[in-house]
N, C-alpha and C positions, 0 to 999 in steps of 0.2 A: 504494500500500500504506500509505503514511504517513497519508493522510486516512482510510482505513478504520480504522486504530488510533485516530485522534483521535475519530472518530464513536463507536467502541466505548467509549472512555473517557468521553465526554460522556454517553452513555446510562447507563453505570454510575453516574456522578455524579448524574444525575437520579433513578435508582432509589433511591440512598441518601438524597437530599434529600427524596424523597417520604415517607420514614419520619417526617419532622417532623409529618405529619398525625396520627400515632399517639402521639407523645411528649407526654404530659400534663404541664403546668406546675403549679406550686404554687398559682397564682392561678385563681380561678373567672371564668367569663364574667359579664358585667354582670347577667344574669338570675339568677345564683347557683345554677343547677341542675346545672351540670357544670363540670369543670375545662377550661380552654382548652388547646388544643394549641399546640405551638411554631409551627405553620403559622398558626393563628388569630392568634397574637401578632404574627408578622412581617407578615401582611397588614394588620392594624389599624395597626401603626406606619407602614407605607408609605402607607396611606390618610390618616392624620393628617398626615404630612409633606406630601403633595400638597395637602391642604386648607389647611395653615397656612404654606406657603412664602411667600405674599404678605405675611404678617404679620412675617416675619423681616427686620429692618432691616440685618443683616449681609449682605455679599456672600458667598454660598456657591455651590458647584458643586452644583446640585440633583441632577444625574444621579449624582454621586459619593455624595451623601447617600442616595439611593434604593438604590444598589448596596450601601452599607454596611448599610442596614437589611435588605435581602434576605438577605445572607450572614451577618449577625452571630450567628445561632443555628444555623448549619449543623452545628457540632460536636455539638449536642444530638441529631442523628440517629444519632450513634455512642455518645455517653456518657449521653444522657438529660438531664433537668433536675433538678438537686439543690438 
C-alpha cells in the first residue's frame, strides 16, 4: 500500500512539473519570436552544463549540479515567473 501512495505522489508531482511547459518567462527565445517557457529555460541550462562541464576547473559533483538545474524552477509551476 505504501508504494502505491508513493507512485501516486510521484505522478502528481510530474503532472505539476509539466505545467512548466506553459509558464512563460520574461525572456524571449534567441529567435525573439516568442517568450521561452520555464521548461525551455531548464532544458537549455542543463544542456549548457553538460557541454561546459569539461571547461570547469573546479571539482564539482556534476550529477548534483544537473539535479539543481532541473529542480531550480519547479516553484514556477505553482507561482509562475514574475
